[in-house]
C-alpha positions in Angstrom: 7.9 29.4 20.2 8.7 25.8 20.5 9.3 23.3 17.8 7.0 20.4 17.6 8.4 17.1 16.9 6.5 15.4 14.1 6.8 11.6 14.0 6.3 9.7 10.8 4.0 6.8 11.2 4.1 4.6 8.1 1.5 2.1 9.3 -1.5 1.5 7.0 -4.7 3.2 7.9 -6.8 2.5 4.8 -6.5 1.4 1.1 -8.5 2.4 -1.9 -8.2 1.8 -5.6 -8.8 3.8 -8.9 -8.7 2.3 -12.3 -4.9 2.9 -12.4 -3.7 3.5 -8.8 -3.5 1.9 -5.4 -3.8 4.6 -2.7 -2.7 3.8 0.8 -3.6 6.2 3.7 -0.9 6.2 6.3 -1.5 6.7 10.0 0.4 10.1 10.0 -1.9 11.5 7.4 0.2 11.0 4.3 -1.2 9.2 1.2 0.9 6.9 -1.1 -0.4 6.6 -4.7 1.3 4.0 -6.8 0.5 2.7 -10.3 -1.3 -0.6 -10.2 0.7 -1.7 -13.3 3.7 -1.9 -10.9 1.9 -4.9 -9.3 0.8 -7.3 -12.0 -1.2 -9.6 -9.6 -3.2 -6.5 -8.4 -3.5 -5.0 -11.8 -5.0 -8.2 -13.2 -7.2 -8.9 -10.2 -10.9 -8.2 -10.0 -12.0 -5.3 -7.8 -13.4 -7.8 -5.3 -10.1 -9.5 -5.1 -8.2 -6.1 -4.7 -10.5 -5.1 -1.9 -9.8 -8.3 0.1 -6.7 -6.9 1.7 -5.4 -7.3 5.2 -3.0 -5.3 7.2 0.0 -7.3 8.2 3.6 -6.9 9.3 2.8 -4.9 12.4 0.8 -2.5 10.4 3.5 -1.7 7.8 2.3 -4.2 5.2 -0.6 -5.3 3.1 -1.5 -8.9 2.2 -3.9 -10.4 -0.3 -4.5 -14.0 0.5 -6.2 -15.1 -2.7 -3.6 -13.3 -4.9 -0.6 -14.3 -2.8 0.5 -10.7 -2.9 2.3 -8.7 -0.2 3.3 -5.0 -0.3 5.0 -2.9 2.3 4.7 0.8 2.9 8.5 1.0 2.9 8.6 -0.4 -0.6 5.9 1.8 -1.9 7.4 4.9 -0.5 10.8 3.9 -2.1 9.0 3.5 -5.4 9.9 -0.2 -5.7 7.7 -2.0 -8.3 7.2 -5.8 -8.1 10.2 -7.8 -9.3 10.0 -9.1 -12.8 9.5 -12.9 -13.0 
């Protein structure tokens, strides 16, 4: 029996929100769930503003134009909250 090589693909497939979390579906089937409180601009945004995301960075990032917010799948996988200002 052969060994299948599974390749990680950390590009964004979809994004959704709950009251407390941002959920990012990755192309390889994984889902990242991160507390919204880690990202104050998103936490304080309206649902309409949160849902106005765009994929950027070759598929590895998210951008919210109106909020001037950018997140990367790498940072979310590392568990890196937004820097304190």
